[in-house]
C-alpha positions in Angstrom: 120.4 23.5 97.6 117.6 20.9 97.8 118.3 17.2 98.5 117.5 15.2 95.6 116.9 11.5 95.5 120.0 9.5 94.4 120.1 6.8 91.8 123.6 5.6 92.4 124.0 2.7 94.8 125.7 3.4 98.0 125.8 7.2 97.5 124.2 9.2 100.3 123.5 12.4 98.2 123.8 14.6 101.2 124.8 17.7 99.3 122.2 17.5 96.5 124.7 16.0 94.0 124.4 12.8 92.1 122.0 11.4 89.4 118.5 12.3 89.5 115.6 12.5 87.1 114.6 15.8 88.7 117.3 17.6 86.8 116.5 16.3 83.4 114.5 18.7 81.1 112.9 18.4 77.6 115.5 20.1 75.4 113.5 20.0 72.1 113.7 23.3 70.2 113.3 25.1 66.9 115.9 27.3 65.9 116.6 29.6 63.0 120.4 29.4 62.6 121.0 31.6 59.6 119.1 33.6 56.9 120.1 36.1 54.3 118.3 38.4 51.9 119.9 39.9 48.7 118.7 42.5 46.4 120.4 43.2 43.1 120.4 46.7 42.1 118.5 47.6 38.9 120.5 47.8 35.7 119.7 51.6 35.2 121.0 52.5 38.7 124.1 50.4 38.1 124.9 52.1 34.9 124.5 55.6 36.4 127.0 54.6 39.1 129.4 53.4 36.4 129.8 49.9 37.9 129.2 46.4 36.4 127.1 44.9 39.3 125.6 46.0 42.6 123.9 44.1 45.4 122.6 45.0 48.9 122.4 42.3 51.4 121.3 41.6 55.0 122.1 38.5 56.9 121.8 37.1 60.4 122.8 34.1 62.5 121.2 32.5 65.5 118.1 34.7 65.0 115.7 33.0 67.3 115.1 29.8 69.4 111.7 28.6 70.4 112.0 26.2 73.4 110.7 25.4 76.9 114.2 24.5 78.0 115.0 26.4 81.2 118.7 27.0 80.4 120.3 29.6 78.2 120.3 27.5 75.2 119.6 23.8 74.5 122.5 23.4 72.1 125.3 24.4 74.4 127.4 22.5 77.1 130.3 23.2 79.3 131.8 19.8 78.8 134.8 20.1 76.5 134.9 16.3 75.9 131.3 16.0 74.8 130.3 15.4 71.2 126.6 15.6 71.9 126.0 18.7 74.2 127.5 17.2 77.3 125.9 16.7 80.7 125.5 20.2 82.0 125.1 23.8 80.9 125.7 25.6 84.1 127.7 28.8 83.8 127.6 28.8 80.0 126.8 31.5 77.6 123.9 31.3 74.9 125.1 31.5 71.3 125.6 35.0 70.1 123.3 36.6 67.5 125.1 38.3 64.6 123.7 40.6 62.0 125.4 41.8 58.8 124.5 44.6 56.4 126.4 45.2 53.2 126.9 46.3 49.7 128.7 44.5 47.0 130.0 46.2 44.0 131.5 44.8 40.8 133.7 47.4 39.4 
């Protein structure tokens, strides 16, 4: 582990721990959190199927994130007491992508 300069008075920083601007990164990002697409089935098809309404849908969450942040995700933290992302993202998992496809029928 490289030794980093210390910003704490009296700390020797022998093991590379401590405050340093070298570990601060730009965490700006653009993220598509969720999107959905619905298609209502035509009335002719609905009447042939003997149902009142019909809809096909596709939805997804956490679809993409554009960032230059070196960590897994600029929105996550391993600090359980933080309201604003915490102080570290070491050993954390990125947010999970989810996809859904379905059919809604009104009988």
